[in-house]
C-alpha positions as CSV (number, residue, x, y, z in Angstrom):
1,Q,79.0,-57.4,-83.1
2,V,75.4,-56.2,-83.3
3,Q,73.4,-57.2,-86.3
4,L,70.5,-55.2,-87.7
5,V,67.7,-56.4,-90.0
6,E,65.2,-54.0,-91.5
7,S,61.7,-54.7,-92.6
8,G,58.5,-53.0,-93.7
9,G,59.4,-51.1,-96.7
10,G,57.2,-50.9,-99.8
11,L,55.1,-48.8,-102.2
12,V,52.6,-46.3,-100.8
13,L,50.6,-43.4,-102.2
14,A,51.4,-40.0,-101.1
15,G,49.7,-39.2,-97.8
16,G,49.9,-42.7,-96.7
17,S,51.8,-44.4,-93.9
18,L,54.4,-47.2,-93.5
19,R,56.1,-48.6,-90.4
20,L,59.7,-49.8,-90.6
21,A,61.1,-52.3,-88.1
22,C,64.8,-52.9,-87.2
23,A,65.5,-56.1,-85.4
24,V,68.6,-55.9,-83.2
25,A,70.3,-59.3,-82.9
26,E,72.3,-58.5,-79.8
27,R,71.5,-59.2,-76.2
28,T,73.3,-56.0,-74.9
29,F,71.7,-53.7,-77.5
30,T,70.8,-51.3,-74.7
31,N,74.5,-50.2,-74.9
32,Y,73.8,-48.8,-78.4
33,N,72.2,-45.7,-79.8
34,M,70.0,-46.3,-82.8
35,G,69.3,-44.2,-85.8
36,W,67.4,-44.3,-89.1
37,F,68.9,-42.9,-92.3
38,R,67.8,-42.8,-95.8
39,Q,69.5,-42.5,-99.3
40,A,67.7,-41.5,-102.4
41,P,69.3,-42.2,-105.8
42,G,72.0,-39.8,-106.6
43,K,71.9,-38.3,-103.1
44,D,74.1,-38.6,-100.0
45,R,72.8,-40.7,-97.0
46,E,70.9,-38.4,-94.7
47,F,69.8,-38.7,-91.0
48,V,66.1,-39.2,-90.4
49,A,65.6,-40.1,-86.8
50,G,67.6,-41.3,-83.7
51,V,67.0,-42.6,-80.2
52,T,69.1,-43.3,-77.1
53,W,68.2,-46.6,-75.5
54,S,69.3,-45.5,-72.0
55,G,67.2,-42.4,-71.4
56,W,65.0,-42.8,-74.6
57,S,65.7,-39.4,-76.0
58,T,64.5,-39.0,-79.6
59,Y,65.5,-36.6,-82.2
60,Y,64.6,-36.0,-85.8
61,A,65.6,-34.4,-89.0
62,E,63.7,-31.2,-89.7
63,S,62.2,-32.6,-92.9
64,V,60.4,-35.4,-91.0
65,E,59.7,-33.8,-87.7
66,G,55.9,-34.1,-86.9
67,R,55.5,-36.9,-89.5
68,F,57.9,-39.7,-88.5
69,T,58.1,-41.2,-85.1
70,I,60.9,-43.5,-83.7
71,S,60.0,-45.9,-81.1
72,G,61.2,-49.2,-79.7
73,D,60.3,-52.4,-78.0
74,K,63.1,-53.5,-75.7
75,A,61.4,-56.8,-75.0
76,K,61.6,-57.5,-78.7
77,N,65.0,-55.8,-79.3
78,T,63.3,-53.9,-82.1
79,V,63.3,-50.2,-83.1
80,Y,60.5,-48.8,-85.4
81,L,60.1,-45.9,-87.6
82,Q,56.4,-44.9,-88.1
83,M,56.1,-42.7,-91.2
84,N,52.9,-40.8,-91.7
85,S,51.9,-38.3,-94.3
86,L,54.4,-39.7,-96.7
87,K,55.6,-37.5,-99.6
88,P,57.2,-38.5,-102.9
89,E,60.5,-36.8,-101.7
90,D,60.5,-39.5,-98.9
91,T,61.3,-42.2,-101.5
92,A,64.7,-43.7,-100.6
93,V,66.3,-46.7,-99.3
94,Y,66.0,-46.6,-95.4
95,Y,68.7,-47.9,-93.2
96,C,68.9,-48.7,-89.5
97,A,72.1,-48.0,-87.7
98,A,73.7,-48.6,-84.3
99,G,76.4,-46.4,-82.8
100,P,78.1,-45.7,-79.5
101,G,76.6,-42.3,-79.0
102,P,73.7,-40.2,-80.3
103,S,74.6,-38.5,-83.5
104,R,73.1,-37.1,-86.7
105,R,76.2,-38.1,-88.7
106,S,76.3,-41.4,-90.5
107,K,80.1,-41.8,-89.9
108,D,79.4,-42.0,-86.2
109,Y,77.4,-45.3,-86.6
110,S,79.4,-48.4,-86.7
111,T,76.9,-51.0,-87.8
112,W,74.3,-50.9,-90.5
113,G,71.4,-52.9,-91.7
114,Q,71.0,-54.0,-95.3
115,G,68.4,-51.3,-96.0
116,T,64.6,-51.4,-97.1
117,Q,63.1,-49.6,-100.1
118,V,60.4,-47.0,-99.5
119,T,58.7,-45.7,-102.6
120,V,55.9,-42.9,-102.3
121,S,54.0,-42.4,-105.5
122,S,52.1,-39.2,-106.2
């Protein structure tokens, strides 16, 4: 089973940037589609960005389109989420996830990382 380990969270001022990383401990990671989700206190987990390893198609939530970029390094088995122009409403625990097909629904992802906290102060 694939294992995911996130890193890169932290505290940043509004307007700043952070880059999250998700290390995929699986030699056949190219069989998976990867996604980033986030969950703020008292709210449901929501989709942020996704990518298909095979054709490298990316897709984003409307709330982050143009500010966040999902990318990856296949040689390092790592997926990144570059977050620019951060807003206080981006504050949440961010999770990396792997699943069999591209989806914006958390239930379609079978494997999850432990999460990394992102806090944006105004």
